[in-house]
C-alpha positions, 0 to 999 in steps of 0.5 A: 065279936071279940078282940081282933088285931088291928093293922094298918092297911097298905103298910110299907114294908122294908126293902133292900135297895142298891142305889147310886145317888138315890137312884135305885139300881137293884132291889131285894125283898127278904123272900127273894133269892137274889136282887132284881135289877131296875130297868127303868125309873118310870116316875118319881114324886116327893111327899112332905107332910105333917111338918107340925109334928115331932117327926115329919113325913118326907118321902121320895117315891119311885115307880120302878120297872124291874128286869122281870117286867114287874112294876114296884113302888118304893120310897126312901124315908128322907128323915131316917134314910131307910127304903120301903116298898109301898104296896097297893 
């Protein structure tokens, strides 16, 4: 069959998030012409995993209702501070 590129499924994508004390106020994907305001935080949950490894996983997820009515799931990497979009 030949060699194929391997990629992770549902890999998180970096996203720009304007926030106040960790609460998202607006988000922007690189392809969007302008940021979209966050209308409401629908849900929040935290994942702490792989504590035995050199780099642990500590993430705060948030399901956001945007001004255009779409729901977007983002998380902040609590170790590095970066924001990511988690796609289905």
